[in-house]
DSSP file (Angstrom, degrees, kcal/mol; ACC not computed):
  #  RESIDUE AA STRUCTURE BP1 BP2  ACC     N-H-->O    O-->H-N    N-H-->O    O-->H-N    TCO  KAPPA ALPHA  PHI   PSI    X-CA   Y-CA   Z-CA
    1    1 A M              0   0    0      0, 0.0     2,-0.3     0, 0.0     0, 0.0   0.000 360.0 360.0 360.0 136.1  154.4  112.8  123.9
    2    2 A K        -     0   0    0      1,-0.0     2,-0.5     0, 0.0     0, 0.0  -0.624 360.0-134.2 -82.3 133.0  151.1  114.3  124.8
    3    3 A T        -     0   0    0     -2,-0.3     2,-0.4     1,-0.0    -1,-0.0  -0.736  21.2-139.6 -82.8 128.3  147.9  112.6  123.6
    4    4 A L        -     0   0    0     -2,-0.5     3,-0.0     3,-0.0    -1,-0.0  -0.730  10.7-125.6 -91.6 137.0  145.4  115.0  122.2
    5    5 A E        -     0   0    0     -2,-0.4     2,-0.1     1,-0.1    -1,-0.0  -0.572  36.8-105.0 -74.1 143.7  141.7  114.7  122.9
    6    6 A P        -     0   0    0      0, 0.0     2,-0.4     0, 0.0    -1,-0.1  -0.458  32.4-141.9 -70.2 144.9  139.7  114.6  119.7
    7    7 A T        -     0   0    0     -2,-0.1     2,-0.6    -3,-0.0    -3,-0.0  -0.908   4.7-142.5-108.2 137.8  137.8  117.8  118.9
    8    8 A I        -     0   0    0     -2,-0.4     2,-0.4     2,-0.0     0, 0.0  -0.869  19.1-160.3 -99.8 126.5  134.3  117.7  117.4
    9    9 A Y        -     0   0    0     -2,-0.6     2,-0.3     2,-0.0    -2,-0.0  -0.866  22.2-111.0-106.2 140.6  133.8  120.4  114.9
   10   10 A Y        -     0   0    0     -2,-0.4     3,-0.1     2,-0.0     5,-0.0  -0.552  32.1-172.5 -67.3 127.9  130.5  121.6  113.7
   11   11 A N    >   -     0   0    0     -2,-0.3     3,-1.9     1,-0.1    -1,-0.0  -0.945  14.6-163.2-125.3 108.9  129.8  120.7  110.2
   12   12 A P  G >  S+     0   0    0      0, 0.0     3,-1.6     0, 0.0    -1,-0.1   0.774  87.5  69.1 -65.4 -23.2  126.7  122.3  108.8
   13   13 A D  G 3  S+     0   0    0      1,-0.3    47,-0.1    -3,-0.1    -3,-0.0   0.666 100.3  48.0 -69.1 -13.5  126.8  119.7  105.9
   14   14 A L  G <  S+     0   0    0     -3,-1.9    11,-1.6    45,-0.1     2,-0.4   0.170  91.0 104.6-111.1  19.5  125.9  117.0  108.4
   15   15 A T  E <   -A   24   0A   0     -3,-1.6     2,-0.3     9,-0.2     9,-0.2  -0.860  44.2-178.0-104.8 133.6  123.1  118.7  110.0
   16   16 A Q  E     -A   23   0A   0      7,-2.6     7,-3.4    -2,-0.4     2,-0.6  -0.852  24.1-136.4-117.3 158.3  119.4  117.9  109.4
   17   17 A I  E     -AB  22  70A   0     53,-2.6    53,-2.7    -2,-0.3     2,-0.6  -0.961  27.5-177.5-115.5 112.3  116.3  119.6  110.8
   18   18 A I  E >   -A   21   0A   0      3,-3.1     3,-1.5    -2,-0.6    51,-0.2  -0.934  68.5 -23.5-120.6 112.9  113.9  116.8  111.9
   19   19 A N  T 3  S-     0   0    0     -2,-0.6    50,-0.2    49,-0.4    -1,-0.2   0.898 129.4 -48.2  54.2  44.6  110.5  117.8  113.3
   20   20 A G  T 3  S+     0   0    0     48,-3.1     2,-0.4     1,-0.2    -1,-0.3   0.403 117.9 105.1  87.6  -4.8  111.9  121.1  114.2
   21   21 A E  E <  S-A   18   0A   0     -3,-1.5    -3,-3.1    47,-0.3     2,-0.3  -0.920  70.6-121.2-119.2 138.5  115.1  120.0  116.0
   22   22 A E  E     -A   17   0A   0     -2,-0.4     2,-0.4    -5,-0.2    -5,-0.2  -0.552  31.6-166.7 -71.9 133.2  118.7  120.1  114.6
   23   23 A V  E     -A   16   0A   0     -7,-3.4    -7,-2.6    -2,-0.3     2,-0.4  -0.995   7.2-154.5-127.8 130.3  120.2  116.6  114.4
   24   24 A M  E     -A   15   0A   0     -2,-0.4    -9,-0.2    -9,-0.2   -14,-0.0  -0.814   9.8-160.2-100.2 141.3  123.8  116.0  113.8
   25   25 A S        -     0   0    0    -11,-1.6    80,-0.0    -2,-0.4    -2,-0.0  -0.976  16.1-124.3-122.9 133.4  125.0  112.8  112.3
   26   26 A P        -     0   0    0      0, 0.0     3,-0.1     0, 0.0     0, 0.0  -0.277  44.4 -87.2 -63.9 161.3  128.4  111.2  112.4
   27   27 A S        -     0   0    0      1,-0.1     2,-0.0     0, 0.0   -13,-0.0  -0.431  53.3-104.4 -67.4 148.2  130.1  110.4  109.1
   28   28 A P        -     0   0    0      0, 0.0     2,-0.1     0, 0.0    -1,-0.1  -0.318  31.5-124.2 -74.6 158.5  129.1  106.9  107.9
   29   29 A K    >>  -     0   0    0     -3,-0.1     4,-2.3    -2,-0.0     3,-0.6  -0.347  38.0 -81.5 -94.4 178.2  131.4  103.9  108.1
   30   30 A K  H 3> S+     0   0    0      1,-0.2     4,-3.0     2,-0.2     5,-0.3   0.855 122.7  53.4 -53.7 -49.1  132.7  101.6  105.3
   31   31 A P  H 3> S+     0   0    0      0, 0.0     4,-1.9     0, 0.0    -1,-0.2   0.899 113.7  45.4 -56.6 -38.7  129.7   99.3  104.9
   32   32 A H  H <> S+     0   0    0     -3,-0.6     4,-2.5     2,-0.2    -2,-0.2   0.924 115.4  46.0 -67.0 -46.5  127.4  102.3  104.5
   33   33 A Q  H  X S+     0   0    0     -4,-2.3     4,-2.5     2,-0.2    -1,-0.2   0.861 111.5  51.1 -67.4 -35.9  129.7  104.0  102.1
   34   34 A S  H  X S+     0   0    0     -4,-3.0     4,-2.1    -5,-0.2     5,-0.2   0.926 113.3  45.6 -67.1 -43.9  130.4  100.9  100.0
   35   35 A A  H  X S+     0   0    0     -4,-1.9     4,-2.8    -5,-0.3     5,-0.2   0.913 113.6  50.2 -65.4 -40.8  126.6  100.2   99.6
   36   36 A S  H  X S+     0   0    0     -4,-2.5     4,-2.5     2,-0.2    -2,-0.2   0.921 110.4  48.8 -63.5 -43.8  126.0  103.9   98.8
   37   37 A S  H  X S+     0   0    0     -4,-2.5     4,-2.2     2,-0.2    -1,-0.2   0.938 113.8  44.6 -61.4 -47.9  128.7  104.0   96.1
   38   38 A R  H  X S+     0   0    0     -4,-2.1     4,-2.0   134,-0.3    -2,-0.2   0.915 116.9  45.8 -68.8 -40.6  127.5  100.8   94.3
   39   39 A L  H  X S+     0   0    0     -4,-2.8     4,-2.4    -5,-0.2    -1,-0.2   0.883 111.1  52.8 -70.0 -33.2  123.8  101.8   94.5
   40   40 A L  H  X S+     0   0    0     -4,-2.5     4,-3.1    -5,-0.2     5,-0.3   0.916 109.9  49.1 -61.5 -47.0  124.6  105.4   93.4
   41   41 A R  H  X S+     0   0    0     -4,-2.2     4,-2.5    -5,-0.2     5,-0.2   0.938 112.8  47.1 -59.3 -49.3  126.5  104.0   90.3
   42   42 A I  H  X S+     0   0    0     -4,-2.0     4,-2.1     1,-0.2    -2,-0.2   0.927 116.8  42.4 -55.2 -49.6  123.6  101.6   89.4
   43   43 A L  H  X S+     0   0    0     -4,-2.4     4,-3.0     2,-0.2     5,-0.3   0.920 113.5  51.3 -70.1 -43.9  120.9  104.3   89.8
   44   44 A M  H  X S+     0   0    0     -4,-3.1     4,-2.5     1,-0.2     5,-0.3   0.926 111.5  47.8 -60.6 -43.9  122.9  107.0   88.0
   45   45 A N  H  X S+     0   0    0     -4,-2.5     4,-2.6    -5,-0.3    -1,-0.2   0.924 115.8  44.6 -62.6 -42.6  123.6  104.8   85.0
   46   46 A Y  H  X S+     0   0    0     -4,-2.1     4,-1.7    -5,-0.2    -2,-0.2   0.940 115.2  45.8 -69.1 -45.7  119.9  103.7   84.7
   47   47 A V  H  <>S+     0   0    0     -4,-3.0     5,-2.2     2,-0.2     4,-0.5   0.912 117.5  44.5 -63.7 -43.8  118.4  107.2   85.2
   48   48 A E  H ><5S+     0   0    0     -4,-2.5     3,-1.1    -5,-0.3    -2,-0.2   0.939 111.1  52.6 -68.6 -47.7  121.0  108.7   82.7
   49   49 A D  H 3<5S+     0   0    0     -4,-2.6    -1,-0.2    -5,-0.3    -2,-0.2   0.845 118.6  37.8 -58.1 -32.3  120.6  105.9   80.1
   50   50 A H  T 3<5S-     0   0    0     -4,-1.7    -1,-0.3    -5,-0.2    -2,-0.2   0.366 103.2-127.1-101.0   6.6  116.8  106.4   80.2
   51   51 A G  T < 5 +     0   0    0     -3,-1.1    -3,-0.2    -4,-0.5    -4,-0.1   0.899  59.6 144.0  56.6  45.4  116.7  110.1   80.5
   52   52 A L      < -     0   0    0     -5,-2.2    28,-2.2     1,-0.2     2,-0.3   0.659  60.6 -81.3 -96.8 -14.4  114.4  109.9   83.5
   53   53 A G  E     -F   79   0B   0     -6,-0.4     2,-0.4    26,-0.3    26,-0.2  -0.971  62.8 -43.8 155.6-139.8  115.6  112.8   85.8
   54   54 A E  E     -F   78   0B   0     24,-2.6    24,-2.4    -2,-0.3     2,-0.4  -0.985  31.7-149.6-136.5 142.0  118.4  113.3   88.3
   55   55 A I  E     -F   77   0B   0     -2,-0.4     2,-0.3    22,-0.2    22,-0.2  -0.911  20.2-177.4-108.1 139.0  120.0  111.4   91.1
   56   56 A F  E     -F   76   0B   0     20,-2.6    20,-2.4    -2,-0.4     2,-0.3  -0.862   6.4-157.6-126.6 158.9  121.5  113.3   94.1
   57   57 A H  E     -F   75   0B   0     -2,-0.3    18,-0.3    18,-0.2    17,-0.2  -0.979  33.0 -44.2-140.9 161.2  123.3  112.0   97.2
   58   58 A A  S    S+     0   0    0     16,-2.0    16,-0.1    -2,-0.3   -44,-0.1  -0.260 107.3  50.1 -63.4 147.2  124.1  113.2  100.7
   59   59 A P  S    S+     0   0    0      0, 0.0     2,-0.3     0, 0.0    -1,-0.2   0.353  86.5 110.9 -83.3 127.2  125.0  115.8  101.7
   60   60 A F        -     0   0    0     13,-0.2     2,-0.1    -4,-0.1    29,-0.1  -0.848  63.3-119.9-162.6 120.0  122.3  117.5   99.9
   61   61 A D        -     0   0    0     -2,-0.3    29,-2.3    11,-0.1     2,-0.6  -0.372  15.2-165.4 -76.1 137.9  119.2  119.2  101.6
   62   62 A V  E     -Cd  71  90A   0      9,-2.6     9,-1.9    27,-0.2     2,-0.9  -0.987  14.8-158.4-110.5 111.7  115.7  118.2  100.8
   63   63 A I  E     +Cd  70  91A   0     27,-3.6    29,-0.7    -2,-0.6     7,-0.2  -0.818  26.7 161.3 -96.8 104.6  113.6  121.0  102.3
   64   64 A F  E    S+     0   0A   0      5,-2.3     2,-0.3    -2,-0.9    -1,-0.2   0.810  81.9   3.2 -87.9 -33.8  110.0  119.7  102.9
   65   65 A E  E >> S-C   69   0A   0      4,-1.7     4,-2.5    27,-0.1     3,-2.3  -0.877  91.0-108.9-153.6 114.8  109.2  122.6  105.3
   66   66 A E  T 34 S-     0   0    0     -2,-0.3     4,-0.1     1,-0.3    -3,-0.0  -0.169  98.4  -2.3 -51.0 130.4  111.7  125.4  106.0
   67   67 A N  T 34 S+     0   0    0      1,-0.1    -1,-0.3   -46,-0.0   -49,-0.1   0.596 132.0  61.6  61.4  15.7  113.3  125.3  109.5
   68   68 A F  T <4 S+     0   0    0     -3,-2.3   -48,-3.1   -51,-0.1   -49,-0.4   0.585 111.7  15.6-131.7 -45.2  111.1  122.3  110.4
   69   69 A N  E  <  + C   0  65A   0     -4,-2.5    -5,-2.3   -50,-0.2    -4,-1.7  -0.828  65.3 150.7-136.4  96.8  111.9  119.4  108.2
   70   70 A V  E     -BC  17  63A   0    -53,-2.7   -53,-2.6    -2,-0.4     2,-0.2  -0.932  25.6-179.5-130.7 101.3  115.1  119.6  106.2
   71   71 A L  E     - C   0  62A   0     -9,-1.9    -9,-2.6    -2,-0.5   -56,-0.1  -0.620  29.0-148.2-105.5 162.1  116.5  116.2  105.5
   72   72 A Q        -     0   0    0     -2,-0.2   -11,-0.1   -11,-0.2   -14,-0.1  -0.689  19.3-163.8-127.8  80.3  119.5  114.7  103.8
   73   73 A P        -     0   0    0      0, 0.0   -15,-0.2     0, 0.0    26,-0.2  -0.253  28.7-120.9 -55.5 152.5  118.6  111.3  102.4
   74   74 A D  S    S+     0   0    0     24,-1.1   -16,-2.0     1,-0.3     2,-0.3   0.922  95.3   3.0 -64.4 -43.6  121.6  109.1  101.4
   75   75 A I  E    S-FG  57  98B   0     23,-1.7    23,-2.3   -18,-0.3     2,-0.3  -0.999  73.3-177.3-143.0 140.3  120.4  109.0   97.8
   76   76 A L  E     -FG  56  97B   0    -20,-2.4   -20,-2.6    -2,-0.3     2,-0.4  -0.981  13.6-149.4-141.7 157.0  117.4  110.6   96.1
   77   77 A F  E     -FG  55  96B   0     19,-2.3    19,-1.8    -2,-0.3    18,-1.2  -0.991   6.1-171.2-127.8 130.6  115.8  110.7   92.7
   78   78 A V  E     -F   54   0B   0    -24,-2.4   -24,-2.6    -2,-0.4     5,-0.1  -0.993  21.3-139.8-118.7 125.8  113.8  113.5   91.1
   79   79 A S  E >   -F   53   0B   0     -2,-0.4     3,-1.0   -26,-0.2     4,-0.4  -0.359  24.2-109.1 -84.0 164.4  112.0  112.7   87.9
   80   80 A N  G >  S+     0   0    0    -28,-2.2     3,-1.2     1,-0.3     4,-0.2   0.879 120.0  57.3 -53.7 -42.2  111.8  115.0   84.8
   81   81 A A  G 3  S+     0   0    0    -29,-0.3    -1,-0.3     1,-0.2     3,-0.2   0.753 114.8  37.4 -64.7 -22.9  108.1  115.6   85.6
   82   82 A N  G X  S+     0   0    0     -3,-1.0     3,-2.0     1,-0.1    -1,-0.2   0.336  80.3 115.5-109.8   7.5  109.0  116.8   89.1
   83   83 A R  G X   +     0   0    0     -3,-1.2     3,-1.6    -4,-0.4    -1,-0.1   0.613  58.1  78.6 -61.0 -15.1  112.3  118.7   88.2
   84   84 A D  G 3  S+     0   0    0      1,-0.3    -1,-0.3    -3,-0.2    -2,-0.1   0.593  84.1  64.6 -71.1  -6.1  110.9  122.2   89.2
   85   85 A I  G <  S+     0   0    0     -3,-2.0     6,-3.1     8,-0.1     2,-0.8   0.590  84.0  89.4 -87.2 -10.8  111.5  121.3   92.9
   86   86 A V  B <   +E   90   0A   0     -3,-1.6     4,-0.2     4,-0.2     2,-0.1  -0.785  50.5 123.3 -93.6 113.5  115.3  121.2   92.2
   87   87 A R  S    S-     0   0    0      2,-3.1    -1,-0.1    -2,-0.8     3,-0.1   0.072  88.0 -24.3-129.0-120.8  116.7  124.6   92.8
   88   88 A D  S    S-     0   0    0     -2,-0.1     2,-0.2     3,-0.0    -2,-0.1   0.888 141.9  -9.0 -67.9 -37.6  119.6  125.6   95.2
   89   89 A W  S    S-     0   0    0     -4,-0.1    -2,-3.1   -29,-0.1     2,-0.6  -0.706 102.8 -71.1-133.8-173.1  118.5  122.4   97.0
   90   90 A V  E     -dE  62  86A   0    -29,-2.3   -27,-3.6    -2,-0.2     2,-0.6  -0.822  45.0-167.9 -88.6 128.4  115.5  120.2   96.5
   91   91 A R  E     +d   63   0A   0     -6,-3.1     2,-0.3    -2,-0.6   -27,-0.2  -0.786  59.5  13.1-121.2  86.2  112.4  122.0   97.7
   92   92 A G  S    S-     0   0    0    -29,-0.7   -27,-0.1    -2,-0.6   -29,-0.1  -0.864 106.3 -34.3 136.6-173.5  109.6  119.5   97.9
   93   93 A A        -     0   0    0     -2,-0.3    30,-0.1    27,-0.2    -2,-0.1  -0.698  52.6-142.5 -87.2 120.2  109.2  115.7   97.8
   94   94 A P        -     0   0    0      0, 0.0    29,-0.5     0, 0.0   -16,-0.2  -0.310  24.6-116.0 -67.4 161.0  111.6  113.8   95.6
   95   95 A D  S    S+     0   0    0    -18,-1.2    29,-1.4     1,-0.2     2,-0.3   0.822  95.7  13.3 -70.3 -34.4  110.0  110.8   93.7
   96   96 A L  E     -Gh  77 124B   0    -19,-1.8   -19,-2.3    27,-0.2     2,-0.4  -0.991  63.8-170.5-148.4 137.6  112.3  108.3   95.6
   97   97 A V  E     -Gh  76 125B   0     27,-2.1    29,-2.6    -2,-0.3     2,-0.4  -0.929   7.2-157.5-123.5 152.1  114.5  108.5   98.6
   98   98 A I  E     -Gh  75 126B   0    -23,-2.3   -23,-1.7    -2,-0.4   -24,-1.1  -0.994   4.0-169.3-132.4 123.0  117.0  105.9   99.9
   99   99 A E  E     - h   0 127B   0     27,-2.7    29,-2.7    -2,-0.4     2,-0.6  -0.962  11.9-151.0-111.8 136.4  118.4  105.5  103.5
  100  100 A I  E     - h   0 128B   0     -2,-0.4     2,-0.4    27,-0.2    29,-0.2  -0.924  23.2-131.9-105.4 121.8  121.2  103.2  104.2
  101  101 A V        -     0   0    0     27,-2.8    30,-0.3    -2,-0.6     5,-0.1  -0.616  24.1-175.5 -80.2 121.5  120.9  102.0  107.8
  102  102 A S    >>  -     0   0    0     -2,-0.4     3,-1.5    27,-0.1     4,-0.7  -0.775  43.3-102.7-104.0 162.0  124.0  102.1  110.1
  103  103 A P  G >4 S+     0   0    0      0, 0.0     3,-0.8     0, 0.0    -1,-0.1   0.898 122.1  45.6 -50.7 -45.2  123.9  100.6  113.5
  104  104 A G  G 34 S+     0   0    0      1,-0.2     4,-0.2     2,-0.1     3,-0.1   0.619 114.4  48.4 -74.1 -12.0  123.5  104.1  115.2
  105  105 A S  G <> S+     0   0    0     -3,-1.5     4,-2.8     1,-0.1     5,-0.3   0.407  72.8 109.6-112.3   5.4  120.9  105.3  112.7
  106  106 A K  H <X S+     0   0    0     -3,-0.8     4,-2.7    -4,-0.7     5,-0.4   0.888  85.6  39.1 -53.5 -50.8  118.3  102.5  112.6
  107  107 A K  H  >>S+     0   0    0      1,-0.2     4,-2.2     2,-0.2     5,-1.6   0.954 117.4  51.1 -65.8 -46.4  115.4  104.2  114.5
  108  108 A M  I  4>S+     0   0    0     -4,-0.2     5,-3.1     1,-0.2     6,-0.3   0.899 120.1  34.5 -56.5 -46.2  116.2  107.6  112.7
  109  109 A D  I  <>S+     0   0    0     -4,-2.8     5,-0.6     3,-0.2    -1,-0.2   0.877 124.4  39.2 -77.6 -40.2  116.2  106.0  109.2
  110  110 A T  I  <5S+     0   0    0     -4,-2.7    -3,-0.2    -5,-0.3    -2,-0.2   0.696 132.2  14.0 -93.2 -18.0  113.5  103.4  109.6
  111  111 A V  I  X5S+     0   0    0     -4,-2.2     4,-2.0    -5,-0.4    -3,-0.2   0.717 127.4  34.7-118.2 -62.3  111.0  105.1  111.7
  112  112 A I  I  ><S+     0   0    0     -5,-1.6     4,-1.7     2,-0.2    -3,-0.2   0.971 124.2  37.1 -66.2 -56.2  111.4  108.9  112.0
  113  113 A K  I  ><S+     0   0    0     -5,-3.1     4,-3.0    -6,-0.2     5,-0.2   0.934 115.7  55.7 -63.1 -45.5  112.7  109.8  108.6
  114  114 A K  H  ><S+     0   0    0     -5,-0.6     4,-2.5    -6,-0.3    -1,-0.2   0.901 107.4  49.9 -51.7 -45.3  110.5  107.2  106.9
  115  115 A E  H  X S+     0   0    0     -4,-2.0     4,-2.7     1,-0.2    -1,-0.2   0.885 110.6  50.0 -64.4 -41.0  107.4  108.8  108.6
  116  116 A I  H  X S+     0   0    0     -4,-1.7     4,-2.2     2,-0.2    -2,-0.2   0.923 109.9  49.5 -67.6 -45.8  108.5  112.3  107.3
  117  117 A F  H  X>S+     0   0    0     -4,-3.0     5,-2.4     2,-0.2     4,-0.6   0.949 113.2  47.5 -59.6 -47.5  109.0  111.0  103.8
  118  118 A E  H ><5S+     0   0    0     -4,-2.5     3,-1.5    -5,-0.2    -2,-0.2   0.947 110.7  53.1 -51.4 -55.3  105.5  109.4  103.9
  119  119 A R  H 3<5S+     0   0    0     -4,-2.7    -1,-0.2     1,-0.3    -2,-0.2   0.848 111.6  43.7 -51.6 -43.2  103.9  112.6  105.4
  120  120 A Y  H 3<5S-     0   0    0     -4,-2.2    -1,-0.3    -5,-0.1   -27,-0.2   0.400 120.9-103.0 -96.1   6.0  105.3  114.8  102.7
  121  121 A G  T <<5 +     0   0    0     -3,-1.5     2,-0.6    -4,-0.6    -3,-0.2   0.764  50.6 170.7  90.8  27.2  104.4  112.5   99.8
  122  122 A V      < -     0   0    0     -5,-2.4    -1,-0.2    -6,-0.2   -27,-0.2  -0.622  28.0-145.3 -69.1 119.5  107.6  110.8   98.7
  123  123 A Q  S    S+     0   0    0     -2,-0.6    17,-2.6   -29,-0.5     2,-0.3   0.815  76.3  17.9 -60.2 -36.8  106.3  108.1   96.2
  124  124 A E  E     -hI  96 139B   0    -29,-1.4   -27,-2.1    15,-0.2     2,-0.5  -0.996  61.7-170.8-146.0 135.3  108.9  105.4   97.1
  125  125 A C  E     -hI  97 138B   0     13,-2.2    13,-2.8    -2,-0.3     2,-0.5  -0.987   7.4-161.7-128.4 120.9  111.3  104.9  100.1
  126  126 A W  E     -hI  98 137B   0    -29,-2.6   -27,-2.7    -2,-0.5     2,-0.6  -0.843   2.8-161.7-101.7 136.7  114.0  102.3  100.1
  127  127 A I  E     -hI  99 136B   0      9,-2.9     9,-2.5    -2,-0.5     2,-0.5  -0.972  12.7-160.0-113.3 112.9  115.7  101.2  103.4
  128  128 A V  E     -hI 100 135B   0    -29,-2.7   -27,-2.8    -2,-0.6     7,-0.2  -0.854   7.0-165.8-100.1 122.9  119.0   99.5  102.8
  129  129 A Y  E >>> - I   0 134B   0      5,-3.4     5,-1.5    -2,-0.5     3,-0.7  -0.844   7.0-178.4-112.8  97.9  120.4   97.2  105.4
  130  130 A P  G >45S+     0   0    0      0, 0.0     3,-0.8     0, 0.0    -1,-0.2   0.876  83.6  53.7 -62.0 -38.5  124.1   96.5  104.7
  131  131 A E  G 345S+     0   0    0    -30,-0.3    -2,-0.0     1,-0.2   -29,-0.0   0.784 116.8  37.0 -67.1 -27.3  124.5   94.2  107.7
  132  132 A Q  G <45S-     0   0    0     -3,-0.7    -1,-0.2     2,-0.2    21,-0.2   0.360 103.0-127.7-106.6   4.7  121.5   92.1  106.7
  133  133 A V  T <<5 +     0   0    0     -3,-0.8    20,-2.1    -4,-0.7     2,-0.3   0.930  69.1 117.5  46.1  58.5  122.2   92.2  103.0
  134  134 A S  E   < -IJ 129 152B   0     -5,-1.5    -5,-3.4    18,-0.2     2,-0.4  -0.986  50.0-154.9-150.6 154.9  118.5   93.3  102.4
  135  135 A I  E     -IJ 128 151B   0     16,-2.7    16,-2.4    -2,-0.3     2,-0.4  -0.998   7.6-158.4-132.8 137.7  116.5   96.2  101.0
  136  136 A E  E     -IJ 127 150B   0     -9,-2.5    -9,-2.9    -2,-0.4     2,-0.5  -0.935   7.9-159.5-111.4 138.3  112.9   97.1  101.8
  137  137 A I  E     -IJ 126 149B   0     12,-2.2    12,-2.8    -2,-0.4     2,-0.4  -0.983   2.5-164.3-121.4 126.5  110.9   99.2   99.4
  138  138 A Y  E     -I  125   0B   0    -13,-2.8   -13,-2.2    -2,-0.5     2,-0.4  -0.910   6.4-156.6-104.7 131.2  107.9  101.2  100.6
  139  139 A R  E     -I  124   0B   0     -2,-0.4     7,-2.9   -15,-0.2     2,-0.6  -0.897  17.4-124.6-109.3 141.8  105.3  102.5   98.1
  140  140 A L  E     +K  145   0C   0    -17,-2.6     2,-0.4    -2,-0.4     5,-0.2  -0.753  35.3 169.5 -84.1 118.3  103.0  105.4   98.7
  141  141 A V  E >   -K  144   0C   0      3,-2.9     3,-1.7    -2,-0.6    -2,-0.0  -0.994  69.8 -13.9-129.0 122.6   99.4  104.4   98.0
  142  142 A D  T 3  S-     0   0    0     -2,-0.4    -1,-0.1     1,-0.3     3,-0.1   0.908 129.5 -53.7  47.9  45.8   96.5  106.8   99.1
  143  143 A G  T 3  S+     0   0    0      1,-0.2     2,-0.3   -22,-0.0    -1,-0.3   0.541 123.4  90.2  77.7   7.2   98.9  108.8  101.1
  144  144 A R  E <  S-K  141   0C   0     -3,-1.7    -3,-2.9    -5,-0.1     2,-0.3  -0.977  78.1-109.8-136.8 143.7  100.3  105.9  103.2
  145  145 A Y  E     -K  140   0C   0     -2,-0.3    -5,-0.2    -5,-0.2   -21,-0.1  -0.593  33.9-135.1 -74.5 135.1  103.3  103.5  102.7
  146  146 A T        -     0   0    0     -7,-2.9     3,-0.1    -2,-0.3    -1,-0.1  -0.202  42.2 -69.3 -72.4 174.0  102.2  100.0  101.9
  147  147 A S  S    S-     0   0    0      1,-0.1    -8,-0.2    -9,-0.1    -1,-0.2  -0.446  71.6 -97.2 -57.9 139.8  103.9   97.0  103.6
  148  148 A P        -     0   0    0      0, 0.0     2,-0.5     0, 0.0   -10,-0.2  -0.291  20.9-125.8 -72.0 149.7  107.4   96.8  102.2
  149  149 A A  E     -J  137   0B   0    -12,-2.8   -12,-2.2    -3,-0.1     2,-0.5  -0.780  34.4-144.8 -82.1 133.0  108.5   94.7   99.3
  150  150 A L  E     -J  136   0B   0     -2,-0.5     2,-0.4   -14,-0.2   -14,-0.2  -0.894  20.5-179.6-107.6 130.9  111.5   92.7  100.8
  151  151 A F  E     -J  135   0B   0    -16,-2.4   -16,-2.7    -2,-0.5     2,-0.3  -0.994   4.9-176.4-128.0 130.1  114.6   91.8   98.8
  152  152 A S  E >   -J  134   0B   0     -2,-0.4     3,-3.4   -18,-0.2   -18,-0.2  -0.940  47.5 -48.0-132.8 155.8  117.6   89.9  100.1
  153  153 A E  T 3  S+     0   0    0    -20,-2.1    17,-2.2    -2,-0.3    18,-0.2   0.016 129.5  16.8  27.6 -82.7  121.0   88.7   98.8
  154  154 A H  T 3  S+     0   0    0     15,-0.2    -1,-0.3    -2,-0.2     2,-0.1   0.546 101.4 108.1 -92.5  -8.6  120.3   87.1   95.3
  155  155 A E  S <  S-     0   0    0     -3,-3.4    14,-2.2    13,-0.1     2,-0.6  -0.406  72.4-117.3 -75.1 148.0  116.8   88.6   94.8
  156  156 A H  E     -L  168   0D   0     12,-0.2     2,-0.2    -2,-0.1    -1,-0.1  -0.741  21.1-132.8 -92.3 123.9  116.4   91.3   92.2
  157  157 A V  E     -L  167   0D   0     10,-3.1    10,-1.0    -2,-0.6     2,-0.3  -0.508  24.3-169.6 -69.3 134.2  115.3   94.7   93.4
  158  158 A V  E     -L  166   0D   0     -2,-0.2     2,-0.4     8,-0.2     8,-0.2  -0.973   4.1-158.8-127.3 144.1  112.4   96.2   91.4
  159  159 A S        -     0   0    0      6,-0.7     5,-0.3     3,-0.5     6,-0.3  -0.940  17.9-158.8-123.3 142.0  111.1   99.8   91.6
  160  160 A H  S >  S+     0   0    0     -2,-0.4     3,-0.5     3,-0.1    -1,-0.1   0.797 100.9  50.4 -82.4 -31.8  107.7  101.3   90.6
  161  161 A V  T 3  S+     0   0    0      1,-0.3     2,-1.0   -66,-0.1    -1,-0.1   0.941 117.2  39.2 -69.8 -47.7  109.2  104.7   90.4
  162  162 A L  T >  S-     0   0    0      3,-0.1     3,-2.3     2,-0.0    -3,-0.5  -0.600  93.6-157.2-102.4  69.3  112.1  103.6   88.2
  163  163 A D  T <  S+     0   0    0     -2,-1.0    -3,-0.1    -3,-0.5     3,-0.1  -0.208  72.5  20.5 -54.1 131.8  110.1  101.2   86.1
  164  164 A G  T 3  S+     0   0    0     -5,-0.3    -1,-0.3     1,-0.3     2,-0.3   0.164  86.8 132.4  92.6 -15.8  112.3   98.5   84.5
  165  165 A L    <   +     0   0    0     -3,-2.3    -6,-0.7    -6,-0.3    -1,-0.3  -0.514  27.1 165.6 -70.8 132.8  115.2   98.8   86.9
  166  166 A S  E     +L  158   0D   0     -2,-0.3    -8,-0.2    -8,-0.2   -10,-0.1  -0.948   5.2 149.3-152.8 127.1  116.4   95.4   88.2
  167  167 A F  E     -L  157   0D   0    -10,-1.0   -10,-3.1    -2,-0.3     2,-0.2  -0.981  45.5-103.6-154.1 151.9  119.5   94.4   90.1
  168  168 A P  E >>  -L  156   0D   0      0, 0.0     3,-2.3     0, 0.0     4,-0.5  -0.549  28.7-124.7 -78.9 143.0  120.4   91.8   92.6
  169  169 A V  H >> S+     0   0    0    -14,-2.2     4,-2.8     1,-0.3     3,-1.4   0.828 109.6  62.2 -51.3 -35.7  120.8   93.0   96.2
  170  170 A N  H 34 S+     0   0    0    -17,-2.2    -1,-0.3     1,-0.3   -16,-0.1   0.435  89.0  69.9 -81.1   4.5  124.3   91.5   96.4
  171  171 A A  H <4 S+     0   0    0     -3,-2.3    -1,-0.3   -18,-0.2    -2,-0.2   0.710 114.5  28.8 -80.0 -25.6  125.4   93.9   93.6
  172  172 A V  H << S+     0   0    0     -3,-1.4     2,-0.6    -4,-0.5  -134,-0.3   0.855 124.7  44.0 -95.9 -47.9  125.0   96.5   96.2
  173  173 A I     <        0   0    0     -4,-2.8    -1,-0.3   -20,-0.1   -44,-0.0  -0.901 360.0 360.0-107.0 117.6  125.7   94.8   99.5
  174  174 A K              0   0    0     -2,-0.6    -1,-0.1  -143,-0.1    -4,-0.1   0.388 360.0 360.0-123.0 360.0  128.7   92.5   99.6
């Protein structure tokens, strides 16, 4: 029996434009997807129960600058006050973005994309580390992200953008 070489197909849903360059990302693995699913459920329930806005998840484009910075955060929140940026895609800065770090995406998520979120005025950026069972939350103050609030395992995550939200890290990362 002949062994077939895997073929890589172009998938536009997995393409981002970062600082003017097209970047392809492989599909995430189980730890990423498990954390994403749990976090998505918590956030969707909270936002819906309190009528705060809308939660979206990748693949879904956030267009900061056409053909220069078009990113796909893992999860994002757009408040009711900011809902006019939600059209065919999100066109502008969401209130909150979340990146879930995989071993191959660490620099992209924690340095490059975080800097873009800061530059375009995203009020809160969460970096989720499934392998470390921790979450960092950056708040935008005077146009710059503050030192992150760090939450690990049994500690309760709190958000300034989603006031009143609280859940233990280990409810998302197991």
